[in-house]
C-alpha positions as CSV (number, residue, x, y, z in Angstrom):
1,M,-28.4,7.7,16.0
2,K,-24.8,8.5,15.0
3,P,-22.6,5.5,14.2
4,H,-20.2,6.2,17.1
5,K,-23.1,6.0,19.5
6,E,-24.1,2.7,18.0
7,I,-20.5,1.5,18.4
8,L,-20.3,2.8,22.0
9,E,-23.5,1.0,23.0
10,I,-22.3,-2.3,21.4
11,L,-18.9,-2.2,23.1
12,E,-20.6,-1.4,26.4
13,A,-22.9,-4.3,25.9
14,H,-19.9,-6.7,25.4
15,R,-17.7,-5.2,28.2
16,G,-15.3,-7.6,29.5
17,E,-15.2,-10.0,26.6
18,R,-12.4,-11.0,24.4
19,H,-12.5,-10.1,20.7
20,I,-10.6,-11.0,17.6
21,I,-10.0,-8.1,15.1
22,V,-9.7,-9.7,11.6
23,L,-7.8,-7.7,8.9
24,H,-8.0,-8.5,5.2
25,E,-5.5,-10.6,3.5
26,Y,-2.1,-8.8,3.0
27,P,-3.2,-5.8,5.1
28,D,-2.3,-2.3,4.1
29,P,-1.7,0.8,6.3
30,D,-5.4,1.5,6.5
31,A,-6.2,-2.0,7.7
32,I,-3.4,-2.1,10.1
33,A,-4.1,1.4,11.6
34,T,-7.9,0.7,12.1
35,G,-7.3,-2.6,13.6
36,Y,-4.9,-1.1,16.1
37,A,-7.3,1.8,16.7
38,H,-10.1,-0.7,17.4
39,R,-7.9,-2.6,19.9
40,I,-7.1,0.7,21.8
41,I,-10.8,1.7,21.8
42,S,-11.8,-1.9,23.0
43,A,-9.5,-1.6,26.0
44,A,-11.4,1.4,27.2
45,F,-14.4,-1.0,27.6
46,D,-12.3,-3.7,29.3
47,I,-12.3,-5.7,26.1
48,E,-9.3,-7.7,25.3
49,A,-8.7,-7.7,21.6
50,D,-6.2,-9.5,19.4
51,I,-5.4,-8.5,15.7
52,L,-5.4,-11.3,13.2
53,Y,-4.2,-11.3,9.6
54,S,-3.6,-13.8,6.8
55,G,-1.2,-13.5,3.9
56,T,2.2,-11.8,4.3
57,I,3.2,-8.3,5.4
58,S,6.2,-7.3,3.4
59,H,5.8,-3.7,2.2
60,Q,8.5,-1.7,4.0
61,Q,6.1,1.0,5.1
62,N,3.8,-1.7,6.6
63,V,6.7,-3.3,8.4
64,A,7.7,0.1,9.7
65,L,4.2,0.9,10.8
66,I,3.8,-2.3,12.8
67,R,7.2,-1.7,14.5
68,A,6.0,1.7,15.5
69,L,2.8,0.2,17.0
70,D,5.0,-1.9,19.2
71,Y,2.3,-4.7,19.0
72,T,2.7,-8.1,17.5
73,L,-0.1,-9.0,15.0
74,I,-1.1,-12.6,15.0
75,S,-0.5,-14.4,11.6
76,F,-3.4,-16.8,10.8
77,E,-2.4,-20.4,10.3
78,E,-4.4,-23.6,9.7
79,G,-5.7,-24.9,13.1
80,F,-5.9,-21.4,14.7
81,D,-8.0,-21.7,17.9
82,F,-11.0,-19.2,17.9
83,S,-12.7,-20.8,20.9
84,P,-11.3,-18.2,23.4
85,Y,-13.0,-15.4,21.5
86,N,-16.7,-14.1,22.1
87,S,-16.9,-12.0,19.1
88,A,-15.1,-10.9,15.9
89,V,-14.7,-7.5,14.2
90,F,-13.8,-6.9,10.5
91,V,-12.1,-3.5,9.7
92,D,-11.4,-2.3,6.2
93,H,-13.0,-5.2,4.6
94,Q,-16.3,-7.3,4.6
95,G,-14.8,-10.8,4.5
96,T,-14.1,-11.1,0.8
97,T,-10.5,-12.2,1.2
98,V,-10.8,-14.0,4.4
99,R,-13.4,-16.7,3.7
100,E,-11.5,-19.5,5.4
101,I,-11.3,-17.4,8.6
102,S,-14.9,-16.5,8.3
103,D,-16.0,-20.0,7.9
104,Q,-14.0,-21.1,10.9
105,L,-15.4,-18.2,13.0
106,K,-18.9,-19.4,12.1
107,A,-18.1,-23.1,12.8
108,T,-16.6,-22.1,16.2
109,G,-19.7,-20.0,17.0
110,V,-17.9,-16.7,17.3
111,N,-20.3,-13.9,16.7
112,L,-19.5,-11.3,13.9
113,L,-20.0,-8.2,16.0
114,L,-18.9,-5.3,13.8
115,V,-17.9,-4.6,10.2
116,V,-16.4,-1.2,9.6
117,D,-15.3,-0.5,6.0
118,H,-15.1,2.1,3.2
119,H,-15.4,-0.2,0.2
120,E,-18.5,-0.9,-1.8
121,N,-21.1,-2.9,0.1
122,Q,-20.4,-6.7,-0.6
123,D,-23.3,-8.0,1.6
124,L,-21.5,-11.3,2.3
125,Y,-21.9,-11.7,6.0
126,E,-24.5,-10.7,8.7
127,A,-23.1,-8.7,11.6
128,E,-24.6,-7.1,14.7
129,Y,-23.7,-3.7,13.3
130,K,-22.2,-2.6,10.1
131,D,-20.8,0.9,9.3
132,I,-19.9,0.9,5.6
133,R,-19.4,4.3,4.0
134,K,-17.8,5.8,0.8
135,T,-15.0,7.7,2.5
136,G,-11.4,7.7,1.3
137,S,-10.3,5.3,4.1
138,T,-11.6,3.3,7.0
139,A,-9.1,5.3,9.1
140,T,-11.3,8.4,8.3
141,I,-14.3,6.6,9.9
142,Y,-12.3,5.7,13.1
143,A,-11.0,9.3,13.3
144,Q,-14.6,10.4,13.3
145,Y,-15.5,8.0,16.1
146,L,-12.7,9.6,18.1
147,Q,-13.6,13.1,17.3
148,Q,-17.2,12.4,18.3
149,G,-16.1,11.2,21.7
150,L,-16.1,7.4,21.6
151,I,-13.0,7.7,23.7
152,K,-11.2,10.8,24.8
153,L,-7.7,11.2,23.4
154,D,-4.8,12.1,25.7
155,K,-1.7,13.7,24.3
156,S,0.3,12.3,27.2
157,N,-0.8,8.7,26.3
158,K,1.8,7.0,24.0
159,D,-0.8,4.6,22.7
160,H,-3.1,7.4,21.7
161,I,-0.3,9.3,19.9
162,V,0.7,6.2,18.0
163,M,-2.9,5.4,17.2
164,A,-3.5,9.0,15.8
165,T,-0.2,8.7,13.8
166,A,-1.2,5.3,12.3
167,L,-4.7,6.5,11.4
168,M,-3.1,9.6,9.7
169,H,-0.9,7.2,7.7
170,G,-4.0,5.2,6.7
171,I,-5.7,8.3,5.3
172,L,-2.6,9.4,3.5
173,T,-2.0,6.1,1.8
174,D,-5.6,5.3,0.9
175,T,-6.2,8.9,-0.5
176,S,-2.9,9.1,-2.4
177,S,-1.5,11.8,0.0
178,F,-4.9,13.6,-0.1
179,V,-5.1,13.8,-3.9
180,R,-8.3,11.7,-3.8
181,A,-9.5,12.9,-0.3
182,N,-12.9,14.2,0.3
183,E,-14.1,16.7,2.9
184,E,-14.5,13.9,5.5
185,D,-11.0,12.7,5.0
186,L,-9.5,16.2,5.3
187,Q,-11.5,16.9,8.4
188,A,-10.4,13.6,10.0
189,A,-6.8,14.4,9.1
190,A,-7.1,17.9,10.6
191,Y,-8.4,16.4,13.9
192,L,-5.7,13.7,14.0
193,S,-3.0,16.3,13.3
194,N,-3.5,17.5,17.0
195,Y,-2.3,14.1,18.3
196,R,0.0,12.6,15.7
197,D,3.8,12.3,15.9
198,T,5.1,14.1,12.8
199,E,8.7,12.6,13.1
200,L,7.3,9.1,13.5
201,L,4.9,9.6,10.5
202,S,7.7,10.9,8.4
203,L,9.9,7.9,9.4
204,I,7.2,5.4,8.4
205,M,6.5,6.9,5.1
206,S,10.1,7.4,4.0
207,Q,11.0,3.7,3.6
208,S,12.7,2.8,0.4
209,R,11.6,0.2,-2.1
210,P,13.4,-3.1,-1.9
211,K,15.2,-4.3,-5.1
212,K,12.6,-7.1,-5.5
213,V,9.8,-4.6,-5.7
214,M,11.7,-2.6,-8.3
215,D,12.3,-5.8,-10.3
216,I,8.5,-6.5,-10.4
217,I,7.8,-2.9,-11.4
218,Q,10.3,-3.4,-14.2
219,R,8.5,-6.6,-15.2
220,A,5.2,-4.7,-15.3
221,L,6.6,-2.0,-17.5
222,A,8.1,-4.6,-19.9
223,N,4.9,-6.6,-20.1
224,R,2.3,-3.9,-20.1
225,L,-0.4,-3.6,-22.8
226,N,-1.7,-0.1,-23.3
227,V,-5.0,0.2,-25.1
228,E,-7.9,2.7,-24.8
229,N,-6.1,4.5,-22.0
230,Y,-5.8,1.3,-19.9
231,S,-2.5,-0.2,-19.0
232,I,-2.7,-4.0,-18.3
233,A,0.3,-6.0,-17.2
234,G,1.0,-9.5,-16.0
235,V,4.0,-9.9,-13.9
236,G,4.2,-13.8,-13.8
237,Y,5.1,-15.7,-10.6
238,L,6.0,-14.2,-7.4
239,Q,6.4,-15.3,-3.7
240,A,3.8,-14.3,-1.1
241,K,6.4,-12.1,0.6
242,D,6.6,-10.0,-2.5
243,R,2.8,-9.7,-3.1
244,D,2.8,-6.1,-1.9
245,A,4.8,-5.2,-5.1
246,I,1.7,-5.6,-7.2
247,P,-0.1,-2.5,-5.9
248,E,3.2,-0.6,-6.0
249,A,3.5,-1.6,-9.7
250,V,0.0,-0.6,-10.6
251,N,0.5,2.8,-8.9
252,F,3.7,3.3,-11.0
253,L,1.9,2.3,-14.3
254,L,-0.9,4.9,-13.5
255,T,1.7,7.7,-13.7
256,E,2.3,7.0,-17.5
257,E,0.9,9.7,-19.8
258,N,-2.5,9.1,-21.3
259,V,-3.2,6.1,-18.8
260,H,-6.3,6.6,-16.7
261,T,-6.6,3.0,-15.4
262,A,-3.9,0.4,-14.7
263,I,-4.3,-3.3,-13.8
264,V,-1.4,-5.5,-12.6
265,Y,-1.7,-9.2,-11.8
266,G,0.5,-12.2,-11.1
267,I,0.4,-15.7,-9.6
268,V,1.3,-15.6,-5.9
269,S,2.8,-18.7,-4.4
270,D,3.0,-19.4,-0.6
271,D,5.2,-21.7,1.4
272,N,2.8,-24.6,0.8
273,Q,3.0,-24.0,-3.0
274,E,-0.6,-23.0,-3.0
275,E,-1.2,-20.4,-5.7
276,T,-3.5,-17.5,-6.2
277,L,-3.9,-15.2,-9.2
278,V,-3.8,-11.8,-7.5
279,G,-4.5,-8.5,-9.2
280,S,-4.8,-4.8,-8.3
281,L,-6.6,-2.0,-10.1
282,R,-6.1,1.8,-9.8
283,T,-7.9,4.5,-11.8
284,D,-8.0,8.3,-12.1
285,K,-11.2,8.1,-14.2
286,Y,-13.9,9.4,-12.0
287,T,-16.7,7.7,-14.0
288,L,-15.1,4.2,-13.7
289,N,-16.3,2.3,-10.7
290,P,-13.6,-0.3,-9.8
291,D,-16.0,-2.5,-7.9
292,E,-18.4,-2.9,-10.9
293,F,-15.6,-3.1,-13.4
294,I,-13.9,-6.1,-11.6
295,K,-17.2,-7.9,-10.8
296,D,-18.5,-7.5,-14.5
297,A,-15.1,-8.4,-16.0
298,L,-14.2,-11.4,-13.9
299,G,-17.6,-12.7,-12.6
300,T,-18.1,-15.1,-9.8
301,D,-17.1,-18.6,-8.5
302,T,-19.4,-21.6,-8.5
303,E,-21.1,-20.4,-5.4
304,G,-21.9,-17.0,-6.9
305,R,-19.3,-15.1,-4.9
306,F,-17.4,-12.4,-6.9
307,W,-13.7,-12.9,-7.4
308,G,-13.0,-9.3,-6.3
309,G,-14.3,-5.9,-5.7
310,G,-13.2,-2.3,-5.0
311,K,-13.8,1.2,-3.7
312,L,-13.9,4.7,-5.3
313,S,-10.5,4.6,-7.1
314,A,-9.1,1.1,-6.6
315,G,-9.9,-2.5,-6.5
316,G,-8.5,-5.9,-6.3
317,F,-9.2,-9.6,-7.0
318,A,-7.8,-13.0,-6.0
319,I,-8.6,-16.2,-7.8
320,P,-7.3,-19.6,-6.3
321,I,-5.4,-21.6,-8.9
322,D,-6.5,-24.8,-6.9
323,F,-6.0,-28.0,-8.9
324,L,-3.4,-26.4,-11.2
325,S,-1.2,-25.2,-8.2
326,G,2.3,-26.6,-8.0
327,D,5.8,-26.1,-9.4
328,Y,6.5,-29.2,-11.5
329,H,8.7,-28.0,-14.3
330,E,9.5,-24.8,-16.2
331,G,7.4,-25.8,-19.2
332,F,4.3,-26.5,-17.1
333,N,4.7,-23.1,-15.3
334,Q,5.1,-21.3,-18.6
335,L,2.0,-22.9,-20.0
336,K,0.0,-22.3,-16.9
337,W,1.0,-18.6,-16.7
338,K,0.2,-18.1,-20.5
339,V,-3.4,-19.5,-19.9
340,Y,-4.1,-17.3,-16.9
341,D,-2.4,-14.2,-18.5
342,E,-4.5,-14.5,-21.7
343,Q,-7.7,-15.2,-19.7
344,V,-7.4,-12.1,-17.6
345,K,-6.4,-9.9,-20.5
346,G,-9.2,-11.3,-22.6
347,K,-11.8,-10.6,-19.9
348,I,-10.5,-7.1,-19.3
349,L,-10.3,-6.2,-23.0
350,T,-13.9,-7.6,-23.4
351,K,-15.1,-5.5,-20.6
352,I,-13.6,-2.2,-22.2
353,G,-15.1,-3.1,-25.6
354,V,-11.9,-4.3,-27.4
355,D,-11.7,-7.5,-29.4
356,P,-9.2,-9.7,-27.5
357,V,-8.1,-11.4,-30.7
358,L,-6.4,-8.1,-31.8
359,F,-4.0,-8.2,-28.8
360,I,-3.8,-11.5,-27.0
361,G,-0.6,-13.4,-27.9
362,T,1.1,-10.2,-29.1
363,E,3.7,-8.0,-27.3
364,T,2.5,-4.5,-27.3
365,S,3.5,-1.6,-25.1
């Protein structure tokens, strides 16, 4: 049976319910677009669906995309009430970065109905149905559902036009404007082109970079360590609202001559002074598997859960600082950053077969 038929049968079986669509932490255009698409599709089955995210949405294209959707996403906060929901849906992730939400869903008795994703299979949670494929984007999978008739698109329906435009944006961003697209991605984009709003898409994608993002890119350039065609850069401390600058910085480092893989990381602090070491990896090396690389390099927590993972050309990781979180004084912060910076560099250098002693503690670019 084709995946869209499985989805159709599941949604029919849950007609009239209320669902919560959970995006991954700090959602990108692919996650936002597929969350919105699932909400529109759910409505055709009389399912009321809300979209929930944790973290912060700060990237200007993401802000513009949400404005175009004309829908307010719900920001997850401690004490969020999951009891009104019958089931949950994960799109563009498998629960890796939303463990607190996943634990609360389980505690409240909310069924995990669907997981739709294009990253490597993490096998973290059981769901009624999973559609996990190695495509360029999760938006590609949802475009296929639409093309196969899960719901019929109507060019006179504003929500359908916005959905198609958002899905096109998701494909474009996750495939680097089709550079990394495969046949499925291109076919999905061709289908969506019949419904997308070109002016709206252009407006969303033409947002400029804020000064803070440029400053963090500059930090990455100044601190980068280039070795064996890898570019590794720690950018120090940054606020949660600036977290999206990390993937922008890593994309920028990847454009440097003779660099096939870039890794950028920093300590992200939220309003409660809780800190997390967040990193992003991008690669042009076809034989490098980001999911395996991050898992092998950084390992797991005490419960055996990996700190991160990835997909075909990108990956990420998030490591809670926990007990060492807090902004006490500059000397403490500098010492804390030095320890985490050297630990990440050491593990990455070891993974690529380079003796960390040769580079850690030096300033090489």
